[in-house]
N, C-alpha and C positions, 0 to 999 in steps of 0.2 A: 512277294509278300506285301501285305497291306501296310499302309502308312500308320505309324503309331499316334496315339493320343496321350498326352502327358499333362497331368494336373499338377500345378504348383500351388500348394495350399498352406494355410497357417494363419495365425492371428495377425492383426494389423501391425506393421512395423517390423516384420521378420525378414524383410528383403525380398518378398515374392516377386514383385515387379522387376527388380534389378536382375534377379536370377532368371526369370522368364525371358527377359530381353536377351541376356547372354545366350541362353539355350536356343532361342529362336534364331539368333544370328548364326550361331555355330552349326545349327541343323538346317538352315534355310527353310525354317518352319513358319507357319502362319500363327501369329500370336493373337489370342482372343482374351481380352482382359475385362473383368467386371467393371473396371473404372470407366468404360465407355458407355455403360448403361445407367440411367437414372432411376427408372422404375421397373418393377418386375424383373430384377436383375438376372436371377438364375433361370427363369423361364425364357428370357430372351437369349441368354448365353447358350442354353441347351438347344434352342431353335437354330442358332447359328452353327453349333456343332453338327446338328443334323444336316444342314445345308452344305457344310464344308468337309465333312468326314470323307476320307478317301481321296480328296483333291490335293492334299499336302499333309505333312506332319503338322499336328495341331499341338500347340502349347497353350494351356489354359491357366490364367492367372487370376486367383481370387481366394478369399478366405475359405470357402467351401466348408464352413464350420458345421453344417448339417450333413449327416451321412446320406440322407436321401438325395441331395444334389450330386454327391460323388457317385452314388450308385446309379443314378440316371445316366450319367456320362459313361460309366462302366458298361451299362447295358447297351448303350448305343455302339460303343466300341466292339462289344461282343457280337452284336447283331451284324456289324459290318466286317467282322473278322479282323479287326484292327488290334494290334498290340496296345496294351494299356499300362501306364505307370502312374503312380502317385508319389510325388516328392512332398513330404510334410516338413515344414520349417517350424522350429520352435525357438524360444529365447526366454530368459527369465523375465518376469513381469517388470522388474525395475529397469531392465534394458529397453523393453518396449516403450515404457513411459518416458524414459530419457530421450529416446529417438523421436517420440511424438512431440515432446516439448521443443526439440530442435528443428522440427519440420516447419516448412513455410505454410503448410495446410494441415494443422493438427486435427486429429480425430477427437481428442479429448480423453482424459483419464477414465471417465465413466464408460464411454463406448468401448474402449479397449478392455476394461475389466469385465464388462458384460459379455463380450465375444469370447474372451478367454474362459470365463466361467461356463458358458453355454457350448463350448467347442466339444462336439461329439467325438468319441474315439475314432481313430483313423487306422485303417489297415494299409499302411504305406509300404511301398517297395524300398523307400529310402527316407529316413528321418534324420534331419541335421539341425544342430543348434547353431543358429545364425549369430549367436553372441560369442561363439568361440571359433568361428571359421569365416573367411571372407566370402563374398558372393562368388568370386572366381573359383575358389576351392570347392564350394558347394556345387556350382555348375559342373566342374570337372568330375566330381563324384557321380552326379546324375548322368553325365555322358559316359563314364566308365560303366555304370550299371546298364545303360542302353546298349553299349557295345557288347557287354557280356551276355545280355539276354537276347539281343538281336544283332549278331555280328555282321549281317549284310548291310546295315545302314552306314552311310558315310558321314563322318563328322569332320567339319572343317577344323583345321588347326587354328589355334588362337591368333596367330599372325595373319591368317587369311580372312578373319572376320571384320577387319576394318574397312 
């Protein structure tokens, strides 16, 4: 079986990076985050996916607020015969803004409101409210989904990930 590609998407401050790191650790996966790119972010991310697909499980961390970005990754996974999952994180706007104000690198209220307003509908395999669940709980739900859809994949126990 081919190695899966997992997108972790959602507005800023939903906990995408934290959850993506937990999943990557538990799966022994390669983490590709939009945070590492400064310009042409999704073009560069998609190019990296093209280069790495099939070499390891890929966990992609980014807002992916445009459907076209998610669909380009979905098409790459389909072409490679790789299983594909989308985990969509949500939270109430006031929670996102509170988290942003507490951050050492705030994005700003305007940026968060714009992305939330422009976020295109997501056909997710799993949608979780990060305002009512911990990152560990959400990661476990994503791992449960991966196990149920693709039982042949090994997932490290939480104790083994340290």
